[in-house]
VMD Tcl script that draws the C-alpha trace (Angstrom):
set ca {
  {1.20 -25.41 -15.26}
  {-2.48 -27.00 -13.59}
  {-2.85 -26.41 -10.23}
  {-3.12 -30.34 -9.54}
  {0.17 -30.58 -10.99}
  {2.06 -28.50 -8.21}
  {3.35 -30.43 -5.07}
  {1.14 -29.60 -1.99}
  {4.45 -27.98 -0.24}
  {4.39 -25.60 -2.76}
  {0.47 -24.53 -2.10}
  {-0.78 -22.39 0.79}
  {-2.91 -24.44 3.25}
  {-6.17 -22.79 3.48}
  {-7.54 -26.07 5.46}
  {-6.23 -24.31 8.36}
  {-9.09 -21.72 8.24}
  {-11.90 -24.09 7.60}
  {-11.51 -27.89 6.86}
  {-14.60 -28.23 5.08}
  {-17.58 -26.39 3.15}
  {-19.85 -27.21 6.03}
  {-17.75 -25.61 8.79}
  {-17.86 -22.51 6.27}
  {-21.28 -22.49 5.82}
  {-22.21 -23.01 9.54}
  {-19.81 -19.63 10.33}
  {-21.54 -17.81 7.33}
  {-24.77 -18.35 8.81}
  {-23.74 -17.46 12.59}
  {-22.18 -14.43 11.05}
  {-25.42 -13.37 10.03}
  {-26.97 -13.61 13.34}
  {-24.28 -11.97 14.97}
  {-25.05 -9.13 12.82}
  {-28.40 -9.17 13.88}
  {-27.38 -9.12 17.51}
  {-25.08 -6.07 16.87}
  {-27.61 -4.19 15.16}
  {-29.97 -4.85 18.46}
  {-27.33 -3.19 20.74}
  {-28.13 0.41 19.51}
  {-30.37 1.20 22.30}
  {-28.63 -0.40 25.35}
  {-24.85 0.17 24.33}
  {-24.56 3.01 26.69}
  {-26.83 2.00 29.54}
  {-23.69 0.97 31.59}
  {-19.46 0.05 31.20}
  {-20.51 -3.52 30.83}
  {-23.04 -2.74 27.95}
  {-20.50 -0.74 26.27}
  {-17.80 -3.68 26.66}
  {-20.21 -6.40 25.53}
  {-21.15 -4.00 22.32}
  {-17.32 -3.64 21.63}
  {-16.75 -7.25 22.24}
  {-19.35 -8.58 20.01}
  {-18.46 -6.14 17.31}
  {-14.87 -7.46 17.60}
  {-16.01 -10.97 17.49}
  {-18.19 -10.28 14.31}
  {-15.20 -8.55 12.38}
  {-13.09 -11.37 13.16}
  {-15.37 -14.07 12.03}
  {-16.14 -12.03 8.81}
  {-12.68 -11.60 8.07}
  {-11.99 -15.24 8.33}
  {-14.84 -16.18 6.20}
  {-13.44 -13.56 3.56}
  {-9.77 -15.00 3.92}
  {-11.01 -18.54 3.05}
  {-13.39 -17.73 0.02}
  {-10.61 -15.02 -1.49}
  {-7.83 -16.91 -0.93}
  {-9.12 -20.23 -2.84}
  {-10.66 -17.87 -5.43}
  {-7.09 -16.21 -6.31}
  {-5.57 -19.41 -7.06}
  {-8.37 -20.37 -9.24}
  {-10.01 -17.31 -10.73}
  {-12.16 -19.42 -13.03}
  {-13.75 -20.86 -10.06}
  {-17.13 -19.31 -9.75}
  {-18.11 -20.78 -6.60}
  {-15.36 -19.22 -4.66}
  {-15.69 -16.12 -6.78}
  {-19.31 -15.77 -5.59}
  {-18.50 -16.49 -1.96}
  {-15.83 -13.83 -1.87}
  {-18.84 -11.47 -3.30}
  {-20.91 -12.73 -0.33}
  {-18.29 -12.26 2.26}
  {-17.92 -8.57 1.01}
  {-21.53 -8.01 1.02}
  {-20.95 -8.92 5.01}
  {-18.74 -6.29 5.49}
  {-21.22 -3.75 4.23}
  {-24.03 -5.43 6.30}
  {-21.68 -4.86 9.42}
  {-20.83 -1.33 8.43}
  {-24.82 -0.74 8.58}
  {-25.44 -3.18 11.74}
  {-22.84 -0.94 13.74}
  {-23.23 2.41 12.30}
  {-24.39 3.88 15.65}
  {-21.21 2.63 17.55}
  {-18.64 5.52 16.73}
  {-21.42 8.41 17.24}
  {-22.48 6.96 20.75}
  {-18.97 6.48 22.06}
  {-18.00 10.10 20.63}
  {-21.30 11.43 22.37}
  {-20.24 10.00 25.95}
  {-19.22 12.69 28.41}
  {-15.42 12.32 29.73}
  {-16.59 12.01 33.49}
  {-19.08 9.06 32.59}
  {-16.37 6.87 30.67}
  {-13.59 7.56 33.06}
  {-16.13 6.26 35.86}
  {-16.95 3.24 33.84}
  {-12.97 2.59 33.42}
  {-12.97 2.33 37.28}
  {-16.08 0.58 37.41}
  {-15.63 -2.23 34.93}
  {-11.54 -2.70 34.28}
  {-12.18 -5.02 31.32}
  {-13.41 -1.92 29.40}
  {-9.77 -0.81 29.60}
  {-9.06 -3.33 26.86}
  {-10.93 -1.06 24.44}
  {-9.57 2.33 25.76}
  {-7.21 2.65 22.61}
  {-10.35 1.92 20.33}
  {-12.32 4.20 21.94}
  {-9.83 6.89 22.38}
  {-9.14 6.55 18.42}
  {-12.69 7.19 17.70}
  {-13.26 9.96 20.22}
  {-10.76 11.89 18.58}
  {-13.77 12.72 15.97}
  {-15.67 14.24 18.78}
  {-15.02 18.22 17.27}
  {-15.90 16.93 13.86}
  {-18.97 14.86 14.32}
  {-22.63 16.23 13.35}
  {-26.10 16.08 15.24}
  {-27.74 12.42 15.16}
  {-29.84 14.02 12.01}
  {-26.41 14.87 9.97}
  {-24.60 11.68 11.10}
  {-27.53 9.49 9.69}
  {-27.91 11.32 6.50}
  {-24.13 11.05 5.89}
  {-24.29 7.37 6.70}
  {-27.20 6.96 4.25}
  {-25.24 8.84 1.63}
  {-22.10 6.69 1.96}
  {-23.16 4.00 -0.39}
  {-23.45 6.89 -3.03}
  {-19.81 8.35 -2.50}
  {-16.76 7.38 -4.61}
  {-18.39 6.61 -7.81}
  {-15.96 8.53 -9.74}
  {-13.02 6.06 -8.93}
  {-15.41 3.31 -10.33}
  {-16.34 5.20 -13.27}
  {-12.53 6.05 -14.01}
  {-11.72 2.42 -13.77}
  {-14.43 1.11 -15.69}
  {-13.60 3.54 -18.61}
  {-9.89 3.27 -18.46}
  {-9.75 -0.62 -18.33}
  {-12.80 -1.62 -20.30}
  {-13.37 0.93 -22.90}
  {-10.68 2.89 -23.84}
  {-8.58 1.80 -26.84}
  {-5.09 2.97 -27.48}
  {-4.47 1.62 -31.09}
  {-1.78 -0.64 -31.95}
  {2.27 -0.37 -31.93}
  {4.91 -2.65 -33.50}
  {7.15 -4.05 -31.04}
  {10.66 -4.81 -31.49}
  {10.16 -8.10 -33.30}
  {8.07 -6.30 -35.89}
  {4.83 -7.60 -34.58}
  {1.62 -5.59 -34.48}
  {0.59 -5.39 -30.81}
  {-2.46 -3.82 -29.14}
  {-1.33 -0.93 -26.64}
  {-3.04 -0.80 -23.33}
  {-2.05 0.41 -19.80}
  {-0.98 -3.21 -18.92}
  {1.72 -3.59 -21.78}
  {2.72 -0.03 -21.81}
  {5.42 -0.02 -18.75}
  {7.03 -3.29 -20.04}
  {7.37 -1.54 -23.55}
  {8.83 1.62 -21.63}
  {11.28 -0.31 -19.75}
  {12.37 -2.13 -23.21}
  {15.73 -1.53 -25.14}
  {14.46 -0.42 -28.41}
  {13.90 3.14 -28.21}
  {11.80 3.36 -31.09}
  {9.25 1.25 -29.61}
  {9.46 3.08 -26.56}
  {8.78 6.36 -28.41}
  {5.92 4.86 -30.15}
  {4.13 3.46 -26.90}
  {4.87 6.70 -25.32}
  {3.23 8.92 -27.83}
  {0.55 6.24 -28.82}
  {-0.66 6.27 -25.54}
  {-0.75 9.84 -24.50}
  {-2.32 10.90 -27.95}
  {-5.77 8.78 -26.72}
  {-5.63 10.14 -23.17}
  {-5.16 13.84 -24.79}
  {-8.64 13.08 -26.39}
  {-10.40 12.00 -23.14}
  {-8.79 14.69 -21.12}
  {-12.33 16.60 -20.29}
  {-13.80 13.30 -19.31}
  {-10.80 12.36 -17.01}
  {-11.13 16.14 -15.45}
  {-14.88 15.85 -14.82}
  {-14.16 12.74 -12.99}
  {-11.29 13.98 -10.92}
  {-13.06 17.36 -10.51}
  {-15.92 15.49 -8.97}
  {-14.07 13.25 -6.71}
  {-11.98 16.16 -5.11}
  {-15.37 18.54 -4.96}
  {-16.62 15.59 -2.93}
  {-13.82 15.27 -0.70}
  {-13.57 19.02 0.01}
  {-17.12 19.35 0.75}
  {-17.10 16.49 3.13}
  {-14.20 18.01 4.99}
  {-16.08 21.48 5.14}
  {-19.02 19.64 6.42}
  {-17.42 18.16 9.27}
  {-15.17 21.40 9.98}
  {-11.86 20.29 9.09}
  {-9.24 23.25 7.86}
  {-9.29 21.54 4.53}
  {-9.33 17.82 2.91}
  {-5.60 17.21 3.31}
  {-6.39 17.69 7.11}
  {-9.24 15.39 6.95}
  {-7.25 12.74 5.46}
  {-4.17 12.83 7.76}
  {-6.33 13.10 10.49}
  {-7.70 9.38 9.68}
  {-4.02 8.67 9.67}
  {-3.35 9.79 12.91}
  {-0.82 11.77 11.58}
  {-0.43 15.68 11.61}
  {-0.23 17.47 7.96}
  {3.20 18.87 8.78}
  {4.47 15.18 8.01}
  {3.04 15.60 4.33}
  {4.45 19.18 3.66}
  {7.79 18.17 5.34}
  {8.00 15.65 2.77}
  {7.35 17.71 -0.23}
  {9.69 20.44 1.36}
  {12.80 18.04 1.67}
  {12.39 16.59 -1.61}
  {12.10 19.78 -2.97}
  {15.38 21.03 -1.16}
  {16.97 17.74 -2.89}
  {16.00 17.87 -6.39}
  {19.81 17.82 -7.32}
  {19.77 14.30 -6.10}
  {17.20 13.11 -8.83}
  {18.70 15.36 -11.30}
  {22.00 13.50 -10.99}
  {20.28 10.34 -11.19}
  {18.82 11.13 -14.77}
  {22.05 12.58 -15.52}
  {23.60 8.93 -14.89}
  {20.97 7.60 -17.15}
  {21.79 9.66 -19.96}
  {25.23 8.90 -19.68}
  {24.75 4.89 -19.70}
  {21.91 4.94 -22.32}
  {24.55 6.82 -24.52}
  {21.77 9.50 -25.91}
  {22.35 12.77 -26.67}
  {18.79 13.95 -25.02}
  {17.25 12.00 -22.32}
  {13.43 12.13 -23.22}
  {10.62 11.01 -21.24}
  {10.36 7.78 -22.98}
  {13.56 7.10 -21.84}
  {13.36 7.19 -18.25}
  {12.25 3.72 -17.56}
  {14.83 2.56 -19.85}
  {17.04 -0.14 -18.11}
  {20.57 0.68 -17.24}
  {21.57 -2.80 -16.71}
  {20.21 -5.94 -18.58}
  {18.46 -8.91 -17.22}
  {20.33 -11.55 -15.63}
  {20.09 -14.87 -16.91}
  {20.75 -16.54 -13.58}
  {18.02 -18.52 -12.71}
  {17.54 -19.24 -8.78}
  {15.21 -22.51 -7.49}
  {12.44 -21.53 -5.23}
  {14.57 -23.55 -2.53}
  {17.60 -21.23 -3.07}
  {15.47 -18.20 -2.74}
  {13.90 -19.20 0.71}
  {17.29 -20.04 1.84}
  {18.61 -16.78 0.79}
  {15.48 -14.62 2.51}
  {16.12 -16.70 5.75}
  {19.67 -16.08 5.78}
  {18.82 -12.34 5.17}
  {16.62 -12.15 8.02}
  {18.91 -13.83 10.72}
  {20.20 -10.52 11.39}
  {16.63 -9.71 12.80}
  {17.13 -12.51 15.45}
  {16.17 -16.44 16.10}
  {12.64 -15.59 16.68}
  {11.98 -13.73 13.48}
  {14.05 -16.07 11.22}
  {12.73 -19.45 13.03}
  {8.71 -18.42 12.81}
  {9.44 -17.26 9.27}
  {11.20 -20.57 8.41}
  {8.25 -22.48 10.16}
  {5.71 -20.71 8.11}
  {7.35 -21.06 4.99}
  {8.18 -24.73 5.47}
  {5.81 -26.50 7.50}
  {2.46 -23.81 7.96}
  {1.47 -23.58 4.23}
  {1.98 -19.78 4.08}
  {2.98 -19.50 0.64}
  {1.65 -20.24 -2.63}
  {4.31 -20.41 -5.10}
  {4.16 -21.06 -8.57}
  {2.20 -19.29 -11.65}
  {-0.74 -21.60 -12.45}
  {-3.69 -22.01 -14.89}
  {-5.94 -19.14 -13.93}
  {-4.20 -17.90 -10.62}
  {-4.41 -14.34 -9.78}
  {-0.97 -12.50 -10.93}
  {1.34 -10.54 -8.89}
  {2.24 -11.13 -5.33}
  {0.59 -9.81 -1.93}
  {0.47 -10.80 1.90}
  {-2.66 -11.49 3.45}
  {-3.78 -12.57 6.70}
  {-3.85 -11.04 10.43}
  {-6.08 -11.33 13.38}
  {-6.63 -15.00 14.05}
  {-5.58 -15.88 10.46}
  {-2.07 -17.17 9.91}
  {-0.52 -14.96 6.94}
  {-0.66 -16.20 3.62}
  {1.50 -15.16 0.70}
  {0.63 -15.37 -2.89}
  {3.59 -15.35 -5.38}
  {4.22 -16.12 -8.96}
  {7.70 -17.35 -8.70}
  {9.62 -17.58 -12.18}
  {13.25 -17.95 -10.52}
  {14.47 -14.68 -11.24}
  {16.26 -12.40 -8.78}
  {13.58 -10.13 -8.49}
  {11.27 -12.91 -7.33}
  {13.68 -13.45 -4.54}
  {13.18 -9.85 -3.50}
  {9.44 -10.03 -3.95}
  {9.49 -13.14 -1.41}
  {11.53 -11.06 1.14}
  {8.96 -8.01 0.61}
  {5.81 -10.22 1.24}
  {7.66 -12.05 4.10}
  {8.18 -8.44 5.63}
  {4.62 -7.84 5.56}
  {3.69 -11.31 6.90}
  {6.18 -10.74 9.90}
  {4.42 -7.29 10.70}
  {1.23 -9.12 10.76}
  {2.66 -12.47 12.71}
  {4.08 -10.09 15.44}
  {1.05 -7.57 15.38}
  {-1.62 -10.44 15.96}
  {0.81 -12.11 18.55}
  {1.08 -9.24 20.90}
  {-2.17 -7.50 20.81}
  {-5.71 -8.15 21.34}
  {-7.87 -8.95 18.51}
  {-9.06 -5.34 18.45}
  {-5.73 -3.99 18.01}
  {-3.99 -6.37 15.63}
  {-4.29 -4.05 12.88}
  {-1.74 -1.76 11.78}
  {-2.50 1.58 9.73}
  {-1.51 1.95 5.95}
  {0.78 4.69 7.34}
  {3.46 2.09 8.63}
  {2.31 -1.00 6.25}
  {5.10 -0.61 3.72}
  {7.83 -0.41 6.47}
  {8.81 -3.85 7.27}
  {8.58 -5.28 3.91}
  {10.83 -2.52 2.55}
  {13.07 -2.97 5.58}
  {13.53 -7.10 4.24}
  {14.24 -5.70 0.74}
  {17.05 -3.33 1.61}
  {18.44 -5.85 4.03}
  {18.45 -8.40 0.96}
  {19.85 -6.10 -1.75}
  {22.76 -4.84 0.96}
  {23.52 -8.51 1.76}
  {23.63 -9.49 -2.07}
  {26.02 -6.41 -2.76}
  {28.23 -7.13 0.17}
  {28.48 -10.97 -0.79}
  {28.60 -10.72 -4.47}
  {31.86 -10.59 -6.73}
  {30.05 -10.42 -9.90}
  {29.96 -6.63 -11.09}
  {27.04 -7.20 -13.39}
  {25.09 -8.58 -10.67}
  {26.14 -5.76 -8.38}
  {24.93 -3.10 -11.01}
  {21.55 -5.09 -11.45}
  {21.09 -4.63 -7.49}
  {22.15 -1.13 -7.45}
  {20.02 -0.25 -10.31}
  {16.95 -1.60 -8.70}
  {17.70 0.20 -5.62}
  {17.87 3.30 -7.65}
  {14.53 2.70 -9.32}
  {13.00 2.06 -6.13}
  {14.33 5.27 -4.47}
  {13.50 7.21 -7.71}
  {9.60 5.59 -7.86}
  {9.02 5.39 -4.20}
  {10.62 8.64 -2.75}
  {10.47 11.19 -5.82}
  {7.66 10.16 -7.77}
  {5.19 9.55 -5.29}
  {6.19 12.76 -3.65}
  {5.53 14.50 -6.95}
  {2.30 12.71 -7.14}
  {1.63 13.86 -3.51}
  {2.35 17.48 -4.33}
  {0.38 17.71 -7.66}
  {-2.63 16.01 -5.34}
  {-2.54 18.94 -2.71}
  {-2.41 21.34 -5.31}
  {-5.68 19.81 -7.16}
  {-7.54 20.01 -3.73}
  {-5.87 23.58 -2.77}
  {-7.30 24.85 -6.47}
  {-10.91 23.32 -5.72}
  {-10.94 24.78 -2.25}
  {-10.18 28.17 -3.86}
  {-13.35 27.81 -5.86}
  {-11.67 26.68 -9.07}
  {-12.79 23.99 -11.40}
  {-10.43 21.16 -12.39}
  {-10.61 21.38 -16.38}
  {-8.49 18.95 -18.66}
  {-6.39 22.39 -19.74}
  {-5.76 23.62 -16.05}
  {-4.84 20.01 -14.95}
  {-2.66 19.50 -17.77}
  {-0.87 23.01 -17.41}
  {-0.23 22.24 -13.65}
  {1.16 18.60 -14.29}
  {3.38 19.87 -16.93}
  {4.60 22.39 -14.46}
  {5.32 19.86 -11.68}
  {7.09 17.54 -14.14}
  {9.38 20.47 -15.00}
  {10.76 20.89 -11.50}
  {11.08 17.04 -10.53}
  {12.71 16.19 -14.19}
  {14.86 19.32 -14.40}
  {16.59 20.85 -17.26}
  {18.26 17.63 -17.98}
  {15.40 15.76 -19.23}
  {13.61 16.84 -22.38}
  {10.13 17.23 -21.30}
  {7.98 15.83 -24.19}
  {4.86 17.55 -24.40}
  {2.72 14.37 -23.99}
  {3.59 14.04 -20.58}
  {1.19 16.61 -19.64}
  {-1.98 14.02 -19.67}
  {-0.20 11.54 -17.52}
  {-2.17 12.60 -14.71}
  {-5.23 10.78 -16.44}
  {-3.61 7.49 -15.93}
  {-3.09 7.74 -12.36}
  {-5.61 5.94 -10.11}
  {-3.98 7.00 -6.83}
  {-5.42 10.62 -7.18}
  {-8.68 8.97 -6.29}
  {-7.00 7.44 -3.04}
  {-7.45 10.33 -0.89}
  {-3.92 11.61 -0.36}
  {-2.55 7.99 -0.15}
  {0.59 7.99 -1.88}
  {2.73 10.06 0.21}
  {2.98 7.01 2.57}
  {5.00 5.34 0.00}
  {7.48 8.00 0.45}
  {7.40 8.27 4.27}
  {7.37 4.29 4.44}
  {10.89 3.99 2.59}
  {12.35 6.73 4.54}
  {11.34 5.03 7.74}
  {12.70 1.67 6.43}
  {16.00 3.29 5.06}
  {16.57 4.45 8.49}
  {15.69 1.12 10.04}
  {18.12 -0.90 8.29}
  {21.01 1.75 8.57}
  {20.62 1.08 12.50}
  {20.00 -2.85 12.12}
  {23.37 -3.26 10.13}
  {25.40 -0.62 12.42}
  {23.84 -1.57 15.89}
  {22.77 -5.14 15.68}
  {21.02 -7.08 18.39}
  {20.41 -3.94 20.51}
  {18.60 -2.08 17.73}
  {16.78 -5.20 16.46}
  {14.98 -5.29 19.90}
  {13.65 -2.07 19.11}
  {12.45 -3.02 15.60}
  {10.63 -6.17 16.75}
  {9.07 -3.90 19.28}
  {7.67 -1.83 16.62}
  {6.39 -4.89 14.47}
  {4.48 -5.84 17.80}
  {2.85 -2.64 18.19}
  {0.09 -3.23 15.64}
  {-2.95 -0.97 16.25}
  {-2.12 -0.56 20.10}
  {-0.54 2.78 19.35}
  {-0.67 5.34 16.87}
  {1.55 4.89 13.67}
  {4.13 7.75 14.97}
  {4.10 6.28 18.57}
  {4.81 2.97 16.74}
  {7.61 3.91 14.90}
  {9.12 6.02 18.00}
  {9.32 2.56 19.67}
  {12.09 1.91 16.70}
  {13.56 5.40 17.57}
  {12.12 6.69 14.16}
  {10.52 10.23 14.52}
  {8.67 10.84 11.42}
  {7.87 14.31 12.59}
  {11.31 15.49 11.89}
  {12.61 16.07 8.34}
  {16.01 14.04 9.29}
  {14.34 11.12 8.26}
  {13.44 11.74 4.75}
  {16.72 13.74 4.17}
  {18.53 10.63 5.33}
  {16.89 8.30 2.65}
  {17.49 11.08 0.02}
  {21.36 10.81 1.06}
  {20.95 6.87 0.83}
  {19.62 7.06 -2.86}
  {22.63 9.80 -3.51}
  {24.91 6.94 -2.04}
  {23.37 4.18 -4.24}
  {24.02 6.46 -7.37}
  {27.48 6.97 -6.39}
  {28.29 2.98 -5.74}
  {26.72 2.68 -9.32}
  {28.75 5.33 -11.02}
  {31.96 3.71 -9.38}
  {31.08 0.32 -10.92}
  {30.96 1.53 -14.60}
}
mol new
graphics top color blue
foreach p $ca { graphics top sphere $p radius 0.5 }
foreach p [lrange $ca 0 end-1] q [lrange $ca 1 end] { graphics top cylinder $p $q radius 0.2 }
display resetview
């Protein structure tokens, strides 16, 4: 449909950010002046406690204003990607972030250079500076890893040149690479690409799955050396930067930024490695249900349950999600209901030129905004619950913290969303009498645990191996990467799956290997979420208060300390082990329904 055909109640309300373009333009001009003022603080920032506070306060206000401008531009652009006006505005707002980085480059180094005695005296002398203690402490952690002034300036100037491998990889993969044609289940000739590959792999026609699998990786095989050169350059960049800053290795440098120890990364891999039998049991179940003599790599995405024909109106989806989150308390449920029904939080339906997928945005002084492309499926209800989890995390973080401490880290970003997903699935399983629907939900849960806990941990283990190889002086060639990737697949799929030789080139199509030890957070988040849901469902209101306390932490605590508010200790392997046990229980439930 065209956007003009959609009722306003199904569109998000960006007028709450700016009521007119005149207001937007006035703030855009104001942001430019604030950036100049911020750059002018370089020589006065550390003259006194008040000067330090004023600089940090100006920096926060500037960031909040740029975020407001950016949200208005990108939200409007996403609902009409053909509107070049908002697309251009989004680009200009992104430039403001770059300009802010240049204008404030001196802030962190100067805070880090302060003597402890000086800073402590300033806290006593000017109590409002305490509002920034958490932010100051977070930066001062880097003191042992800082260079001298000339070194820091050099790295700052080089920053714009770093990370180009990811851009080159994406341009090559999505714009230049051609995979050829395959014949789909209806006999049509279709051009294969990275976007339609997974839908083909999730189809029921085994011949189409095999054709897509072999065709895709035949192309990747031709360019293994090109991808290896890009990945080798990226890993060398990260390992070199870690060495320059005197981190033990690139993994330590990355998790230091997450404010977590490397033991969490290593414990995750160790726990999953000790529990491979669970994923082997899952693939044995898949082989049994599909009725194949051999389970091949092109079978692992094949659905165990067909799509359910039932349709759910958006209003039904909203009521289902609101009913699900009642267990999280009246405040949670009433705020979400008001946001959905009265505050214009959600843009609901797919329309012409609208961005695909789903996300939650907002934060700070901006209310949550959720982009959906709702098509009345059961999976769409789960997506609504997931994004509502993100939005309520944003709401509680913004409500309970100063602007400079509203942002929570990526390490915990998927916890609240996954909690909602799991609560919804468990509720539907309890209340449904339809065995087909129950199998569908259990299949979705198995796919979630398999993809988020085991597959992402496999990626994390492979990523760690790559960095260790470069740190040991090895060069990541196409042959070496393919050999290592095939070996790790052997471990994670076991003897019950035929490991087709083409899978050795899959590392080429995984963009996350350019995200600097990012993927392990998916696995830790679902582990934390599983533990939280179990306690919500067994302990009720007494524990819910602790969970809401976690949501309310924002960036006022480290991610590990914020999870401890919900009594989740991610330094213990018990959390991951319990999530693996939950996965095993879901497999068992599915088997019992066969």
